[in-house]
C-alpha positions in Angstrom: 140.2 79.4 -4.4 138.5 77.8 -1.4 137.1 75.2 -3.7 140.5 74.7 -5.4 139.7 76.4 -8.6 142.5 78.2 -10.5 142.2 82.0 -10.7 142.9 83.0 -14.3 145.4 85.8 -15.2 145.9 87.5 -18.6 149.0 89.5 -19.4 149.7 91.8 -22.3 153.1 93.3 -23.1 156.1 93.4 -20.9 156.9 97.1 -20.1 158.3 98.4 -16.9 155.0 100.2 -15.9 152.8 97.5 -14.5 149.0 97.9 -14.2 146.6 95.4 -12.7 142.8 95.3 -13.5 140.7 93.2 -11.2 137.1 92.2 -11.8 134.6 90.4 -9.6 135.9 90.5 -6.0 132.2 90.2 -5.2 130.4 87.3 -6.8 127.1 89.1 -7.2 128.5 91.8 -9.5 128.5 89.9 -12.8 128.4 93.0 -15.1 132.0 93.5 -14.2 132.9 90.2 -15.7 131.2 91.1 -19.0 133.3 94.3 -19.1 136.4 92.2 -18.4 135.8 89.9 -21.4 135.4 92.9 -23.7 138.5 94.6 -22.4 140.6 91.5 -23.0 139.2 91.2 -26.6 139.9 94.9 -27.2 143.5 94.5 -26.1 143.9 91.3 -28.2 142.4 93.0 -31.3 144.4 96.2 -30.9 147.6 94.9 -29.4 149.8 97.3 -31.5 148.0 100.2 -29.8 149.2 99.2 -26.4 152.0 101.6 -25.2 155.4 99.8 -25.2 156.2 100.9 -21.7 153.3 99.1 -20.0 152.7 95.6 -18.7 149.0 94.8 -18.4 147.8 92.2 -16.0 144.1 91.2 -15.8 142.4 89.0 -13.2 139.0 88.7 -14.7 137.3 86.8 -11.8 138.8 86.7 -8.3 135.7 85.2 -6.7 135.1 82.3 -9.0 133.5 79.9 -6.5 130.4 82.0 -6.0 129.8 83.2 -9.6 127.3 80.4 -10.4 125.6 80.9 -7.1 124.9 84.5 -7.9 123.6 83.7 -11.4 121.3 80.9 -10.3 119.7 82.8 -7.5 116.0 83.6 -8.4 116.1 87.1 -7.1 119.6 88.0 -8.5 118.4 90.5 -11.1 116.2 92.3 -8.6 118.6 92.7 -5.7 121.7 90.5 -6.1 121.6 89.4 -2.5 123.4 86.1 -3.1 127.0 85.5 -4.1 128.7 88.5 -2.5 130.9 86.4 -0.3 133.3 83.6 -1.2 132.8 79.9 -0.4 133.8 80.5 3.2 131.2 83.3 3.4 133.8 85.9 3.7 133.7 89.3 1.9 137.0 89.3 0.1 137.0 93.0 -0.1 137.2 93.1 3.7 139.9 90.4 4.1 142.9 92.7 3.4 145.5 93.2 6.2 144.9 96.8 7.2 145.6 98.7 10.3 141.9 98.8 11.1 141.1 95.1 10.5 138.6 93.5 12.8 137.0 90.0 12.9 133.4 91.3 12.9 131.3 94.0 11.3 127.9 95.0 10.1 127.3 95.1 6.4 124.4 96.5 4.4 123.4 94.4 1.4 120.3 95.2 -0.7 119.2 97.6 2.1 119.3 94.9 4.8 121.7 94.7 7.7 123.9 91.7 8.1 126.3 90.8 10.9 129.3 89.1 9.4 132.7 87.6 10.4 135.9 88.1 8.4 137.4 84.9 9.7 140.2 84.6 12.2 142.8 86.9 10.6 143.2 89.1 7.6 144.4 87.6 4.3 142.9 84.3 5.6 141.3 83.6 2.2 143.3 81.9 -0.6 142.0 84.4 -3.1 143.4 87.4 -1.2 146.5 85.6 -0.2 147.3 84.8 -3.9 146.4 88.4 -4.9 148.8 89.9 -2.3 151.5 87.5 -3.3 151.1 88.5 -7.0 151.2 92.2 -6.2 154.4 91.8 -4.2 156.0 89.4 -6.7 155.4 91.7 -9.6 155.9 95.0 -7.6 152.6 96.4 -9.0 151.8 99.9 -7.9 148.7 100.7 -9.9 145.5 98.7 -9.6 142.0 99.3 -11.0 139.3 97.3 -9.2 135.7 97.0 -10.5 132.4 96.8 -8.5 128.8 98.0 -8.9 126.4 99.7 -8.7 127.0 103.3 -7.6 128.3 104.8 -10.9 131.3 106.3 -9.2 135.0 106.4 -9.1 136.7 106.3 -5.7 140.2 107.4 -4.7 142.2 107.3 -1.4 142.9 111.0 -2.3 146.7 110.6 -2.4 148.1 112.8 -5.1 148.7 110.1 -7.8 145.7 108.0 -7.1 143.5 111.1 -7.2 145.0 112.0 -10.6 144.1 108.5 -11.9 140.6 108.8 -10.5 140.0 112.2 -12.1 141.2 110.9 -15.4 138.9 107.8 -15.3 135.9 109.8 -14.2 136.5 112.4 -17.0 136.7 109.7 -19.7 133.8 107.5 -18.3 131.4 110.2 -17.0 131.1 108.4 -13.7 130.8 110.6 -10.7 133.8 111.1 -8.4 133.1 109.9 -4.9 133.9 113.0 -2.8 136.3 113.0 0.1 133.5 113.8 2.5 131.4 111.0 1.1 134.3 108.6 1.3 135.1 109.5 4.9 131.5 108.9 6.0 131.3 105.6 4.2 134.7 104.3 5.3 134.0 105.3 9.0 131.0 103.0 8.9 131.5 100.2 6.5 134.8 100.3 4.5 137.2 98.9 7.1 139.8 96.4 5.9 139.1 97.4 2.3 141.4 97.0 -0.7 141.7 100.7 -1.2 142.8 101.2 2.4 145.3 98.4 2.0 146.6 100.2 -1.1 147.0 103.5 0.8 148.9 101.8 3.6 151.2 100.0 1.2 152.0 102.7 -1.4 149.8 101.1 -4.1 147.4 103.3 -6.0 144.0 101.5 -6.0 141.2 103.1 -8.0 137.8 101.7 -7.4 135.3 101.9 -10.2 131.6 101.3 -9.5 129.5 100.4 -12.6 125.9 101.7 -12.7 124.3 98.4 -13.5 124.7 95.0 -11.7 124.6 92.9 -14.9 125.5 95.2 -17.9 129.1 95.8 -18.9 128.7 99.5 -19.8 131.5 98.9 -22.4 131.0 102.2 -24.3 131.3 104.2 -21.1 134.4 102.4 -19.8 136.4 101.7 -23.0 137.8 105.3 -23.4 138.7 105.4 -19.7 140.4 101.9 -19.9 142.5 102.8 -22.9 143.4 106.2 -21.4 144.6 104.4 -18.2 147.4 102.8 -20.2 149.1 106.1 -21.0 148.9 107.9 -17.6 
């Protein structure tokens, strides 16, 4: 990371079908980390239930540097304003090298408008650089990335990603973010986003938004997570 912390990675099994789960790109979304711990424990305790053809990779916390900042902020549990960015004050989810990348943008956090910079070039941050290197090195084509707090599942609406999104929504009872909603949101705020990078690089990126900022929602996600291994 920016502060020279190692980013942990957990791997289960060694099949040809590789799936990556990423929690906590944004440091103010701590509920996703709780879900990650429970998913790792579920896999550990039920390792014989994992399909033989899959290789599961889990990055439980990409934005490690700002986790404690988010937790220690006095207003965290009311709005979660602090901790969204990394130690360079960059939103990691807007640091991907996409065709619509730009150095400046307007973000809305806790209903307030912020003018922000994404640094001098895409993939400038070590967290994103490492992530992209890992995706390329392992040739991973399926990624589930977790945020909060919209209670939705988002797809780029390519055929396979849309199928994965439908399956996750069915098992978790989260709402599917419609194509019209997605287009309106992306036109305004979702530039340089991981899902866009996936679409442009033939990687299926499914974005899951939990409903709570600090709860794991394990019961809601567990069936969808296990189901994702057999799709």
